[in-house]
C-alpha positions in Angstrom: -6.5 -8.0 13.8 -10.0 -8.5 12.3 -11.1 -7.1 8.9 -13.2 -4.4 10.5 -10.3 -3.4 12.8 -7.9 -3.2 9.9 -10.3 -1.2 7.8 -11.2 1.1 10.7 -7.5 1.8 11.4 -6.8 2.5 7.7 -9.8 4.8 7.5 -8.5 6.9 10.4 -5.0 7.0 8.8 -6.5 8.2 5.5 -8.0 11.3 7.1 -4.6 12.9 7.4 -3.5 11.9 3.9 0.0 10.9 5.2 0.7 7.4 6.4 2.8 4.3 6.0 2.0 0.9 4.7 4.5 -1.0 6.8 6.0 -4.4 5.9 4.3 -4.4 2.5 5.3 -7.0 -0.1 6.0 -5.3 -3.5 6.4 -7.5 -6.6 8.8 -6.2 -9.3 9.2 -2.7 -7.7 10.3 0.2 -9.8 12.2 2.1 -7.2 14.9 4.0 -9.1 18.3 4.9 -7.8 19.1 5.0 -4.1 16.3 2.6 -3.1 16.5 -1.0 -1.8 16.9 -3.8 -4.4 14.3 -6.5 -4.5 15.2 -10.0 -3.2 16.0 -13.0 -5.3 12.3 -13.7 -5.9 11.9 -10.2 -7.4 9.8 -9.0 -4.5 10.7 -6.4 -1.8 9.5 -6.3 1.8 9.2 -2.5 2.4 7.6 0.4 4.2 5.7 2.5 1.7 5.0 6.2 2.5 1.8 7.7 1.1 1.3 11.4 1.1 -1.8 12.7 -0.6 -2.3 11.1 -4.0 1.4 9.9 -4.4 3.8 7.3 -3.1 6.5 9.5 -1.6 9.0 6.9 -0.3 9.8 3.2 -0.3 12.2 2.1 2.5 13.4 -1.4 3.5 10.9 -2.9 5.9 11.4 -1.7 9.5 13.0 1.7 8.5 9.8 3.8 8.7 9.7 5.8 12.0 8.3 3.5 14.7 5.9 6.1 16.0 4.8 7.3 12.5 1.1 6.5 11.7 0.8 3.4 9.6 -0.7 0.0 9.1 1.4 -3.1 9.3 0.6 -5.5 6.4 2.8 -8.3 7.7 4.0 -9.1 4.2 0.6 -8.5 2.6 1.0 -7.5 -1.1 0.7 -4.0 -2.4 0.2 -3.9 -6.2 -0.4 -1.1 -8.7 -4.0 -0.8 -10.0 -5.6 1.0 -12.9 -3.2 2.6 -15.3 -0.2 2.4 -12.9 2.7 0.2 -14.0 4.7 0.0 -10.8 4.8 0.8 -7.1 7.6 3.3 -6.4 8.4 6.8 -5.3 6.6 9.5 -7.3 4.0 7.0 -8.6 0.3 7.6 -8.0 -1.1 6.0 -4.9 -3.5 3.9 -7.0 -3.0 0.5 -5.2 -4.5 -2.8 -4.4 -3.7 -3.6 -0.7 -4.2 -7.0 0.9 -4.5 -6.7 4.6 -3.1 -9.4 7.0 -6.6 -10.9 7.4 -7.0 -11.3 3.6 -9.3 -8.3 3.1 -8.6 -6.6 -0.2 -8.7 -2.8 -0.4 -8.6 -0.7 -3.5 -6.9 2.7 -3.2 -7.2 5.5 -5.7 -5.2 8.7 -5.2 -4.4 7.5 -1.6 -8.1 6.9 -0.7 -10.0 3.7 -0.4 -12.6 3.2 -3.2 -15.4 0.8 -3.4 -15.0 -1.9 -6.1 -17.5 -1.8 -9.0 -20.3 -4.3 -8.2 -21.9 -6.4 -10.9 -25.4 -5.2 -12.0 -28.2 -6.8 -10.0 -31.0 -8.8 -11.6 -28.9 -10.2 -14.4 
């Protein structure tokens, strides 16, 4: 899948405000009780449910409903950004997402934001 295809698909998913980031790699997840434990390397391959501005669920990879709208990251990392300390249920959907093609997307409150560009002419 090309960068433009991944970005276009994610943009369409964001319109509803409810979607899955499937097969996401989460480093040092803060998942709380009743959620899957990380692997020996401290990372978890998971399906992450975004609803509005929050992470609503984190399930073991492959457990999100197969027909639910989502984007498969194929092990691409999902990391907290800004003031967020962890990726887990109830946390803000302020995330850095690396797509399978290597494109980096910044999300704030479940929406893609443009990165700050350096000033021109410096």
